[in-house]
C-alpha positions in Angstrom: 347.1 3.9 273.0 346.8 1.0 275.9 350.5 2.3 276.9 349.1 6.3 276.7 346.3 5.7 279.2 348.2 4.1 281.5 350.7 6.4 281.8 348.1 8.7 282.1 346.1 6.9 284.9 349.8 6.6 286.8 350.2 10.4 286.4 346.9 11.3 288.1 348.7 9.7 291.1 350.2 13.4 291.6 347.5 15.5 291.6 344.6 16.0 294.1 341.6 15.4 291.4 341.3 13.1 289.0 342.3 13.5 286.0 339.2 12.6 283.7 336.3 13.0 285.8 336.5 16.8 284.8 336.7 16.8 281.1 333.4 16.8 279.9 332.9 20.2 280.9 336.3 21.6 279.6 337.5 23.1 276.3 340.8 21.0 276.4 343.0 22.1 272.9 346.4 21.2 271.8 349.8 23.6 270.9 351.0 23.6 267.5 354.8 22.7 267.4 357.4 24.4 265.0 358.0 22.3 261.9 361.0 19.9 261.9 360.8 19.4 266.0 358.5 16.9 266.5 356.7 15.8 270.1 357.9 12.8 271.8 353.7 12.6 272.5 351.2 12.8 270.2 348.8 15.8 272.8 345.9 14.3 270.9 346.7 11.2 273.7 346.5 13.3 276.8 343.6 15.4 279.0 344.1 18.1 280.5 345.6 17.3 283.8 344.1 19.6 286.6 340.7 20.6 286.8 340.8 23.4 289.8 340.7 26.9 288.7 343.7 27.5 291.0 346.9 26.1 289.6 348.7 23.1 292.0 351.1 23.6 294.5 353.7 20.7 293.7 355.7 23.9 291.3 357.2 27.1 292.2 358.6 29.3 290.8 362.0 30.9 291.2 362.9 33.4 288.9 361.6 34.2 285.2 363.9 35.0 283.1 361.5 37.0 280.5 362.8 37.9 276.8 360.1 40.4 275.2 360.1 42.0 271.5 357.3 44.3 270.9 356.5 45.6 267.6 354.3 48.9 267.8 354.5 49.1 263.5 352.3 45.7 263.9 350.3 45.5 266.9 352.0 42.3 267.9 355.1 41.0 270.0 356.8 37.9 270.7 358.9 36.7 273.2 360.6 33.9 275.3 360.5 32.6 279.0 362.7 31.4 280.9 361.5 30.2 284.5 363.2 28.5 287.2 361.4 25.9 289.2 360.9 24.2 292.7 359.4 20.8 292.2 357.7 19.5 295.4 356.0 15.9 294.0 357.2 13.9 291.5 355.8 14.8 288.8 355.3 14.6 285.1 352.9 18.0 284.6 353.7 21.6 284.8 350.3 23.5 284.9 350.7 26.9 284.5 348.2 30.1 283.7 348.9 31.7 279.5 345.6 33.5 277.8 345.2 34.3 274.5 349.2 33.4 273.9 350.0 31.7 270.8 353.1 29.5 272.5 355.5 28.2 270.1 357.5 25.8 271.5 358.1 24.3 275.3 360.8 22.5 276.7 363.2 21.7 280.2 366.2 22.8 279.6 368.5 19.7 279.0 366.0 17.2 278.2 366.4 18.3 274.3 363.4 17.9 273.1 359.8 20.0 272.3 357.3 19.2 274.9 353.3 19.0 273.9 351.2 21.8 275.5 347.8 21.5 276.3 345.7 24.5 277.0 342.5 24.8 279.2 341.1 28.3 277.9 337.8 27.9 280.2 340.7 27.9 283.2 343.4 30.3 281.9 345.7 27.8 281.9 348.5 25.6 279.9 349.5 22.0 280.8 353.1 21.2 279.7 353.6 17.4 279.5 357.2 15.9 280.5 358.0 12.0 279.8 360.5 12.3 282.0 359.3 12.6 285.6 359.9 15.6 287.0 361.8 14.6 290.6 361.0 16.0 293.7 363.3 18.1 295.5 365.3 19.3 292.2 365.1 22.1 290.2 364.7 23.0 286.6 364.4 25.3 283.9 360.7 25.3 281.9 361.5 27.1 278.6 358.7 28.8 276.5 358.8 30.6 273.2 355.2 32.8 272.5 353.6 35.7 270.5 350.2 37.9 270.6 348.7 40.6 269.2 348.7 43.6 271.5 345.2 43.5 273.8 342.5 45.7 272.8 341.4 47.6 276.1 343.1 47.7 279.3 344.3 44.7 280.5 347.2 42.7 280.1 349.9 43.8 277.5 348.2 46.5 275.8 348.9 49.5 272.8 347.8 53.0 273.3 347.9 56.2 272.0 347.7 59.8 272.0 347.9 62.8 269.3 350.0 65.3 269.4 349.1 69.0 268.9 349.9 69.5 265.3 347.6 65.9 265.1 350.1 62.9 264.9 348.6 59.8 266.1 351.7 58.0 268.6 351.8 54.4 269.7 352.7 52.9 273.1 352.4 50.0 274.9 351.8 49.1 278.4 350.9 46.4 281.2 348.2 46.4 283.7 348.2 42.9 285.0 345.9 42.9 288.3 344.4 41.0 289.7 344.8 38.2 286.6 345.9 39.6 283.6 350.1 38.5 283.7 349.0 35.8 281.7 347.8 37.9 279.2 351.3 38.9 278.2 353.8 35.6 279.3 353.3 32.3 280.7 353.4 32.8 284.6 352.0 31.0 287.8 349.6 34.3 287.9 348.8 33.9 292.0 349.9 36.4 294.4 351.3 33.8 296.5 353.6 32.5 293.7 356.8 35.4 294.4 359.6 35.2 292.3 362.4 37.1 291.3 362.3 38.4 287.7 365.1 39.6 285.0 363.0 41.1 282.0 365.0 42.1 278.9 362.7 44.1 276.0 364.0 45.1 272.3 363.0 47.9 270.8 363.7 50.9 268.3 365.9 53.8 269.1 362.8 56.1 268.7 361.4 54.4 272.1 362.5 53.8 275.4 361.3 51.0 277.7 360.7 51.3 281.3 360.2 47.9 283.9 360.1 47.9 287.7 363.9 47.9 287.8 366.9 50.1 286.4 368.1 48.9 282.3 371.8 47.7 284.1 372.8 47.9 280.3 371.5 48.4 276.3 372.6 46.0 273.3 372.9 46.5 269.9 370.9 43.5 268.0 371.1 43.1 264.3 368.4 45.3 262.5 369.2 48.3 264.4 367.1 47.1 267.1 368.4 47.7 270.7 367.5 45.0 273.6 367.2 47.2 277.2 368.2 44.3 280.3 366.9 45.1 283.4 368.4 44.5 287.0 366.6 41.3 288.9 363.4 42.3 290.4 362.9 41.9 294.4 361.0 38.8 295.0 357.5 40.2 294.5 354.5 38.6 293.0 353.3 38.7 288.9 350.5 41.3 289.1 353.4 43.7 290.0 355.2 43.0 287.1 355.3 45.9 283.8 356.9 47.3 281.2 356.1 50.3 279.0 357.7 51.3 275.4 357.2 54.7 274.6 358.6 57.9 273.7 357.9 59.9 276.7 360.2 62.4 278.2 360.6 62.6 282.0 361.9 64.7 285.1 363.5 63.8 287.9 364.7 63.8 291.7 366.5 62.0 294.2 364.7 61.2 297.7 366.5 61.9 300.8 367.7 58.3 300.9 369.1 58.2 297.5 366.0 56.8 295.5 365.5 58.0 292.0 361.9 59.1 291.6 360.8 60.2 288.2 357.6 61.4 286.1 356.7 60.3 282.9 354.2 61.7 280.1 354.0 62.3 276.3 356.3 65.1 275.5 353.7 67.7 274.8 352.6 67.4 278.8 356.3 67.2 280.1 355.2 71.0 281.8 352.4 69.0 283.7 354.5 66.3 285.7 356.3 69.0 288.0 353.2 69.0 290.7 353.4 64.8 291.0 357.1 65.1 291.3 357.2 67.1 294.2 354.6 64.6 295.7 356.6 61.2 295.1 359.6 62.6 296.9 357.8 64.0 299.8 355.7 60.6 300.3 358.5 58.6 299.6 360.7 60.3 302.1 357.4 60.3 304.6 356.2 56.6 303.8 360.4 55.2 304.8 359.8 56.6 308.1 356.1 55.8 309.1 356.9 52.1 308.1 360.6 52.3 309.7 361.3 50.3 306.1 363.2 51.7 303.5 362.0 51.3 300.0 363.5 48.0 299.0 363.8 49.1 295.2 366.7 52.2 294.2 364.0 54.0 291.9 360.3 54.3 291.7 358.7 56.1 288.0 355.4 56.7 288.1 354.1 57.4 284.5 350.8 59.2 282.6 349.4 56.6 280.5 346.6 57.8 277.6 344.7 54.7 277.8 343.9 53.6 281.3 340.7 52.3 283.0 341.3 52.4 286.2 342.7 55.7 288.1 346.4 53.8 288.9 348.7 50.8 289.4 351.0 49.6 291.9 353.7 48.0 289.4 356.3 48.1 292.2 359.2 50.4 291.2 356.7 51.6 288.0 353.8 53.1 289.0 351.0 53.6 286.1 348.4 56.3 286.0 345.4 57.8 284.1 346.6 60.7 283.1 344.1 62.6 285.3 345.7 61.0 287.9 349.2 62.1 287.9 349.2 65.1 285.3 348.4 67.9 287.1 348.6 71.6 285.0 347.4 75.1 286.9 346.3 76.9 284.8 343.2 74.0 284.4 344.0 72.1 287.0 341.8 73.0 290.2 342.2 72.5 293.6 339.9 69.4 293.7 342.2 68.4 290.7 344.7 68.7 292.8 344.2 67.0 296.0 343.1 63.6 293.1 346.7 63.7 292.6 348.0 64.0 295.8 345.9 61.6 296.8 346.2 59.0 294.3 350.8 59.3 294.3 350.3 58.3 298.3 347.6 55.3 297.5 350.2 53.5 294.6 353.1 54.9 297.2 351.8 53.2 299.9 351.5 49.6 298.1 354.9 49.9 297.7 354.4 48.3 300.9 351.0 47.1 301.2 350.5 45.1 298.6 354.0 44.7 297.3 356.4 44.1 300.2 353.7 42.1 301.6 350.6 40.8 299.6 347.9 39.1 300.8 347.5 35.0 300.1 344.9 35.6 298.4 342.6 37.9 296.1 339.7 37.1 299.8 341.7 39.4 301.3 342.4 41.8 299.0 341.6 44.6 301.4 344.8 44.7 303.1 346.3 46.1 300.2 343.7 48.3 299.0 342.0 49.4 302.4 345.3 50.1 303.9 346.2 52.3 301.0 343.1 53.8 301.0 343.6 55.3 304.4 346.9 55.8 303.8 346.6 58.1 301.4 345.0 60.3 304.1 347.7 59.4 306.8 350.1 61.0 304.1 348.9 63.5 302.9 348.0 65.1 306.2 351.7 64.7 306.9 352.8 66.5 303.9 350.0 68.6 302.6 348.4 70.1 306.0 346.8 73.2 304.1 344.8 70.5 301.6 342.6 69.3 305.0 341.9 65.7 303.9 340.6 65.2 307.1 337.7 66.7 305.5 337.5 63.6 303.2 338.2 61.1 304.9 334.4 61.7 306.4 333.0 61.1 302.8 335.0 57.9 302.5 332.9 56.4 305.6 329.5 57.9 304.6 330.4 55.6 300.6 330.9 52.8 301.9 327.8 53.3 304.5 325.9 53.8 301.6 326.8 50.7 299.7 326.6 48.8 303.1 323.3 49.1 304.1 321.9 47.5 301.0 321.2 44.2 301.0 324.1 42.6 298.1 326.8 44.1 300.2 329.3 42.0 301.1 331.3 41.1 303.9 335.6 42.2 304.0 336.8 39.2 303.4 334.6 37.2 300.9 335.6 34.3 298.8 336.9 34.8 295.3 337.6 31.5 292.8 337.0 33.1 289.4 338.6 36.6 287.7 335.4 38.0 287.3 335.0 37.6 290.9 338.0 38.8 291.8 338.0 41.7 289.9 334.4 42.6 291.8 336.7 42.3 294.8 337.9 45.6 293.9 334.5 47.9 295.1 334.0 50.1 297.6 334.0 47.6 300.4 337.9 46.4 300.4 338.6 50.4 299.6 335.9 52.4 301.5 335.2 50.5 304.3 338.7 49.1 304.7 339.8 52.1 304.9 337.4 53.0 307.8 337.4 50.0 309.8 341.3 50.4 310.0 339.8 54.0 311.0 338.6 53.2 313.5 340.8 50.5 314.7 343.6 53.4 314.8 341.5 55.0 317.4 340.5 52.1 319.4 344.7 51.1 320.0 346.0 54.8 319.8 347.9 55.6 316.7 351.4 54.4 318.6 349.6 50.9 318.8 348.4 51.2 315.7 351.5 51.8 313.6 354.2 50.0 316.2 352.0 47.2 315.0 352.0 47.4 310.9 355.4 48.2 311.2 355.6 44.3 313.0 353.1 43.4 310.5 355.7 44.7 307.0 358.8 43.3 308.5 357.4 40.1 309.8 355.9 39.0 306.7 358.4 41.3 304.0 358.5 39.4 300.6 355.8 37.5 301.6 351.9 36.5 301.7 349.6 37.2 304.3 346.2 37.2 305.6 343.9 38.7 308.1 344.8 36.8 311.2 348.5 37.7 310.5 347.5 41.3 311.1 345.6 40.9 314.1 348.4 39.1 315.6 350.7 41.7 314.8 349.0 44.4 316.3 347.5 42.2 319.5 351.2 41.4 320.5 352.7 45.4 320.4 355.5 45.4 322.9 356.0 49.2 323.8 358.1 50.8 326.5 358.9 47.1 328.1 355.2 45.5 328.3 352.3 44.4 326.1 349.8 47.9 326.2 346.6 46.9 324.9 343.5 49.3 324.6 342.3 51.9 327.0 338.6 50.9 326.4 335.7 50.3 330.0 336.1 46.7 329.9 340.1 45.4 331.5 340.2 42.0 330.4 343.1 40.8 327.8 341.6 42.6 324.7 340.7 39.5 321.8 341.7 41.9 318.5 340.6 38.6 316.9 337.4 38.6 318.4 336.9 41.9 317.9 338.0 42.5 314.1 336.5 39.4 312.8 333.4 41.1 313.4 333.6 43.6 311.0 336.0 41.8 308.2 333.4 38.5 308.0 329.9 39.4 308.2 328.5 42.5 306.0 326.6 45.4 306.6 327.2 48.2 309.6 326.2 48.1 313.1 322.9 50.4 313.8 323.4 51.7 317.3 319.7 52.6 318.9 320.6 54.7 322.0 318.2 55.3 324.0 318.0 58.0 327.6 316.9 56.2 330.9 317.9 58.9 333.6 321.3 59.2 334.6 322.7 56.2 331.9 322.3 55.8 328.1 320.8 52.4 327.2 322.4 50.5 324.0 321.2 47.9 321.7 322.5 46.5 317.9 320.9 45.3 315.7 321.6 43.0 312.1 324.5 41.3 313.9 326.4 40.9 316.7 329.4 43.5 316.4 332.2 44.1 319.1 332.0 48.0 318.9 334.8 50.6 320.3 332.0 53.2 321.0 333.0 57.0 322.1 330.9 59.0 323.5 331.5 62.8 325.1 328.5 64.8 326.9 328.3 68.8 328.1 329.3 67.6 331.3 332.9 67.1 330.3 335.3 67.8 327.4 336.8 64.2 327.9 336.0 61.6 325.2 334.8 58.3 326.6 335.4 55.1 325.4 333.5 51.9 325.6 333.5 48.2 323.8 330.4 47.0 322.8 330.3 43.0 323.0 327.0 42.1 323.1 323.4 42.9 322.1 322.3 45.2 324.2 324.6 47.3 327.3 324.3 50.5 328.9 326.2 53.6 330.3 326.4 55.6 332.7 326.4 59.4 331.9 325.0 61.0 335.2 321.6 62.9 336.0 323.3 65.9 335.2 324.5 65.8 331.3 322.2 67.3 329.1 323.0 65.9 325.6 325.0 63.4 324.5 327.1 63.2 321.5 327.4 58.9 320.4 330.3 57.8 317.7 332.8 60.6 318.9 334.5 62.5 315.9 332.6 59.3 313.1 336.2 57.5 314.5 333.9 54.1 314.9 331.9 52.9 311.8 328.4 52.4 313.1 324.8 54.3 312.5 323.5 55.8 315.5 319.9 55.7 316.1 318.5 58.4 319.1 314.9 57.1 320.6 311.8 58.9 322.2 312.9 62.6 321.9 317.0 62.1 321.0 316.8 63.5 317.7 315.1 66.5 319.0 317.9 67.3 322.0 320.2 66.9 319.0 318.1 69.4 316.6 318.0 72.0 319.5 321.3 71.6 320.5 322.9 72.2 317.0 320.0 75.6 316.8 321.2 76.7 319.8 324.5 76.2 320.2 326.4 73.8 317.0 330.1 74.6 318.2 329.8 73.1 321.5 330.1 70.0 319.0 333.0 70.1 316.6 332.4 70.1 312.5 333.1 66.5 312.3 330.0 65.7 315.1 327.9 68.0 313.2 328.5 66.5 309.9 328.0 63.1 311.5 324.2 63.7 312.7 323.0 64.9 309.9 324.4 62.0 307.8 323.1 59.2 310.4 319.5 61.4 310.5 319.6 61.5 306.7 320.5 57.7 306.5 318.0 56.8 309.6 315.1 58.7 307.0 316.0 56.2 303.9 316.0 53.2 306.5 312.9 54.0 307.7 313.6 54.8 311.6 313.3 58.2 311.4 310.5 61.1 310.0 311.9 62.9 306.5 311.0 65.9 308.9 313.4 65.5 311.9 315.8 65.1 309.3 314.9 68.6 307.7 314.5 70.2 311.6 318.1 69.3 312.0 319.5 71.2 308.9 317.5 74.2 310.3 320.7 75.2 311.9 322.9 74.9 308.8 322.1 79.5 308.3 324.4 79.7 311.3 327.2 77.3 310.0 330.4 78.8 309.1 331.9 75.2 308.1 332.7 73.8 304.4 331.9 69.9 305.6 328.6 70.0 307.9 327.1 72.9 305.3 328.0 71.0 302.2 327.1 67.4 303.5 323.5 69.1 304.4 323.5 70.8 301.1 324.1 67.2 299.3 321.0 65.5 300.3 319.0 68.4 299.6 320.7 68.6 296.4 320.2 64.7 296.0 316.6 65.1 296.8 316.4 67.3 293.9 318.0 65.2 291.2 315.7 62.5 292.6 312.6 64.0 292.2 313.5 66.4 288.8 313.3 63.0 287.4 310.8 61.5 288.4 307.6 63.8 286.9 307.0 65.9 289.9 306.9 69.6 288.6 305.5 71.7 291.3 307.3 69.7 293.8 310.8 70.3 292.0 310.1 73.7 291.8 309.0 73.9 295.6 312.3 72.4 296.6 314.3 74.7 294.3 313.2 77.7 295.1 313.5 76.2 298.8 317.6 75.5 298.5 318.5 78.9 296.7 316.6 81.0 299.5 318.2 78.4 302.5 321.3 79.0 300.9 321.1 82.6 299.1 323.6 84.7 301.6 326.3 81.5 301.4 325.6 81.5 297.8 325.9 85.2 297.3 328.9 85.5 299.2 330.8 83.3 296.5 333.3 85.0 294.5 334.3 83.7 290.8 338.0 83.4 291.8 340.9 80.2 292.6 341.3 82.3 295.9 341.0 81.3 299.7 341.7 77.7 301.4 341.1 74.7 299.8 338.1 74.2 302.0 336.6 78.0 300.8 337.6 77.0 297.4 335.5 73.3 297.2 332.1 75.4 298.8 332.7 77.3 295.7 332.8 74.7 293.3 330.0 73.3 294.5 327.4 76.0 295.3 328.1 77.8 292.3 327.4 74.9 290.1 324.5 73.9 292.6 323.1 77.9 291.8 323.3 77.6 288.2 321.7 73.9 287.6 318.7 75.5 289.9 318.4 78.6 287.3 319.2 81.5 289.9 319.7 84.2 287.8 322.7 85.8 289.2 324.8 83.0 288.8 323.4 82.1 285.3 324.0 86.1 284.8 328.0 86.2 285.8 328.5 82.3 284.5 327.3 83.9 281.3 329.8 86.3 280.8 332.6 84.7 282.1 332.0 81.9 278.9 331.3 84.9 276.6 334.8 86.3 277.5 335.9 82.9 277.0 334.6 82.5 273.8 335.8 85.5 272.5 339.5 84.8 273.4 339.5 81.5 270.9 339.8 79.5 274.3 342.7 81.1 275.3 341.5 82.8 278.2 342.2 80.3 281.3 338.9 80.6 283.7 339.0 80.6 287.4 339.7 76.7 287.8 337.1 76.1 290.6 334.4 77.7 288.4 334.8 76.5 284.7 333.0 73.9 285.3 330.6 75.8 285.8 330.7 78.6 283.8 331.3 75.7 280.8 327.7 74.0 281.7 326.1 77.6 281.7 327.8 78.4 278.1 326.8 74.7 276.8 322.8 75.6 276.7 323.4 77.1 273.2 324.3 75.7 270.3 327.3 77.6 269.8 329.1 77.3 273.3 328.3 73.6 272.8 329.8 73.3 269.3 332.9 75.3 270.9 333.4 72.9 274.0 333.6 69.8 272.0 336.4 71.9 269.4 338.6 72.9 272.2 337.7 69.5 274.1 339.1 67.5 270.6 342.5 70.0 271.1 343.1 70.6 274.6 346.4 68.9 276.0 345.1 69.2 279.2 343.0 66.3 280.8 341.7 67.9 283.9 340.3 70.7 281.4 338.5 67.8 279.4 337.4 66.4 282.2 335.5 70.4 282.7 334.4 70.0 279.2 332.8 66.9 278.9 331.0 67.0 282.1 329.4 70.4 280.9 329.4 69.0 277.2 326.6 66.5 279.1 324.9 69.2 280.8 322.9 69.8 277.8 319.3 69.7 277.7 319.5 68.7 273.9 318.7 65.4 273.4 320.3 64.6 270.1 323.6 66.4 271.1 323.6 63.8 274.1 323.0 61.2 271.8 325.5 62.5 269.6 328.0 62.2 273.0 326.9 58.4 273.8 328.1 57.7 269.3 331.1 59.4 270.1 332.1 57.8 273.3 331.2 54.4 271.9 333.7 55.2 269.1 336.4 55.6 271.5 338.4 58.1 268.7 337.2 62.1 269.7 335.8 60.5 273.9 338.5 57.4 274.4 337.1 54.5 275.5 338.0 54.6 279.2 335.8 57.5 279.7 333.3 55.9 278.4 331.4 54.5 281.8 332.1 57.8 283.0 330.2 59.7 279.5 327.5 56.8 280.3 326.8 58.1 283.7 327.1 61.9 282.9 324.5 61.4 280.8 322.8 59.6 283.0 322.8 62.7 286.4 321.0 65.2 283.4 317.0 64.8 283.6 316.8 64.5 279.8 319.5 62.0 279.6 318.0 59.9 282.0 316.5 57.3 280.1 318.9 58.0 277.2 322.0 56.4 278.8 319.8 53.4 280.4 318.5 52.7 276.3 321.7 53.3 275.1 323.2 50.4 277.5 320.6 47.7 276.9 321.6 48.5 272.9 324.8 48.4 273.3 325.4 45.9 275.7 327.8 43.2 273.7 329.3 45.8 272.5 330.3 47.9 276.4 331.1 44.3 277.6 333.7 43.6 275.0 335.2 46.7 274.8 335.7 47.7 278.8 337.0 43.7 278.3 335.7 42.2 281.6 332.7 41.5 282.9 333.7 41.8 286.2 335.8 45.6 285.8 334.7 48.2 288.0 334.1 50.3 284.5 330.5 47.7 283.9 330.0 47.7 287.8 329.8 51.8 287.4 327.2 51.5 284.1 324.8 48.9 286.1 325.0 51.0 289.2 324.9 54.7 287.6 322.7 54.5 285.3 319.8 53.2 287.4 321.2 54.7 290.5 318.2 57.4 290.3 315.7 54.8 288.5 312.6 55.5 291.5 309.3 53.9 289.8 308.1 50.2 290.0 307.9 50.2 286.4 311.6 50.9 286.2 312.2 48.5 288.2 310.2 45.5 285.9 312.0 47.3 283.6 316.0 47.0 284.4 315.1 42.8 286.1 313.7 41.9 282.4 317.3 43.4 280.8 318.9 42.0 283.5 316.9 38.2 282.9 317.8 39.0 279.8 321.7 39.1 280.0 321.2 36.2 282.7 324.4 34.5 281.6 326.2 37.0 282.6 323.8 39.0 285.3 324.4 36.0 287.4 327.6 36.7 287.9 327.5 40.4 289.2 327.2 41.3 292.2 326.6 44.8 290.7 322.9 43.9 289.4 321.9 43.1 292.4 323.2 46.1 293.8 321.7 48.4 291.4 318.2 46.2 292.0 318.6 47.3 296.0 319.0 50.7 295.0 316.2 51.2 293.1 314.1 49.3 295.3 315.7 51.9 298.0 314.5 54.8 295.9 310.9 53.6 295.4 310.7 52.8 299.7 311.9 56.3 299.5 309.3 58.0 297.1 306.4 56.5 299.0 307.5 57.4 302.4 308.9 60.6 302.2 307.6 62.6 298.7 303.8 63.9 300.8 306.3 64.7 303.5 308.4 66.2 301.9 305.8 68.3 300.1 304.1 69.3 303.3 307.6 70.3 304.9 307.8 73.0 302.2 304.5 74.0 302.3 304.6 74.9 306.0 308.3 76.8 304.9 308.0 80.6 304.8 310.1 81.6 302.2 
């Protein structure tokens, strides 16, 4: 015993922290060894050698040789991994990640004996002890055998099922490793900076196929009728990008201009729905190769629709995985919005093949370098390849979503610390995606398209197959050389541009700037609030069509615009990420301009003004009267985007008020909306004709009109629904109004039951989503309760749709408290079903079910529940976001309810 303890003390000198100091707080267990292979040293005499969440840096993985044998009957898998490691400090220990795996054997090849394996489950790590010192500067092969059951849920190596039209259940196995779940499938160094090459072999029954990141180079027949697929060695990549699927799917294939083989995989009976995705993927890969001026580095790109999938999609290199609604497009049941969604998601995942896969953030605190870029590239790629989809109209709403989140105290900086798996998962949020994209949009306009594109190409080339952080991006963008000289952006300050100083204000502090504008004769006085930001201001006046630029780097500033300018619009086309408040009579000037000559402003500027006004109402800086007066011009508006922005706020107020027992006010507001937008409602056709913008307007406007019980809308929807019923569900409704038709039909028992029956057998996920929305619109609480129970059971309604289902019920005034009580009652089961506490599903449930609570009593009720789950709630930022949202709603009601009541009474309808 003394000898062992002495050995341990000696080993400690190779670690940055003590071997024993942290053990009192960690659970340590040892893995069993196979019979007949005794360990040279008893595990009971060893303590786990590492106390940190992040792995030590003294051992670097170079190459993984992974062999897996999944069994889709027993729902287990076994495997072995041989990892070539580079040792950079003398040590007897190898510490790596493993979660839920039974390790049956570990050895260093050529050492000829089985090694002790210690487990630290709280850190999801194992420590492998070698009595023979692993020498600095040497490379070794670590060999581990392991096994486990397929994971329950949606992470790691998990099972999925689908039903054929004959009712037969088929099973497949798929992976989802981002951010920290590769360790659930094989022991590995599961951090993004530990990049390595992977050689993968998968054993399967002949009725299945297997897919992985690389193409199959050969298939070998084994004893017992099994086949073993050998995949080509991968490029150097992070563990979270490894992927494999074993299934019986069918595919369609095409080739890009540069010879990349692109295939779309789906369940056999959904094969017909794969063709649009194939067209998009080929176009997008061609576009990205040209835009980034870097060839796609793999020989193939597979896209596969997984029946059970929690998020929208995952960018595994060469094998991107998707929820079925994100990849499959059925012309008979998919709306134009569904088509746009498929296009954007494919654009996002293929952008990741460069941003994220080729160049990866060093650590998860900078996940926005992956997700913000991919989110932004969705718009750039779709605009270039599918201009008819008008995606630029949606970028505004991306930024509006970010501002709504960012205006809460519970927001966070774009770059934020994240250490444990729950914190890391919470980084995949509105700030990383939407705010990241909008800050990049601002940067692109600030630097010019040419400089921005050249800078990111420089960044991607410099850090290819490696890792980077914020500073690396700023350096690449700041040092772009064009036409033989360094080019810095055009702005009013001509001194050398310090891009790092500018961008650090956007990534290292939370929130959004509020710029207050005051007109003083020929000058505009500017003030910014909260923090000090470096704001690339843009503005336009009525005296010139030129967009002026000004970099605001102090808390107060001024701009000369001249006496003759009658109006000035700050933040032209909302290319900047900041809110503008026009003080004194500034908002009256804007409202007058909109009434008298709204086309003097672009549709983006008009939309931006509407959004800013109502944001300022929520923040208490502007009277609701002023914002309502501003949107009075909308009866003249011909463009979809500002029209829907104004309508969206009125609908949001209606949804808030109808849940607080204000029957008369709810009725008055509904009557006002129908009166104000009647001309727009009445001119809509119940068809799929027109442009993308017109179709989107039709879908939104008719949905709201029927929700407000507008008789002509209800009559037309009922007529369509009866025709659909009489056809036994075989009639294809116009896709853009199908959800509205279903929702009206769902208000009656027979219609609701017929829809549920169709839901059970439909092969179109797009149709099923519309039906589920309709089913949750029922005013019968027993039906809503039944749906929630079906979601919890996970058979008729898949567990992947449970969080969406709960939110749909919560949006229904009759299901408002029903959904919240369901969450409280079934909290433990929900966390277990949705696997990870920090998953976006849990986040959406907490924020979504409480999102329209607006009374102090509601707030107390939610606080008490969070207190009852304190240990979990304290780990989640989502609980603070939920509480902030409720406080915001309470303030809005207290400030604006009587103002709205009075304003509506003054309107002549």
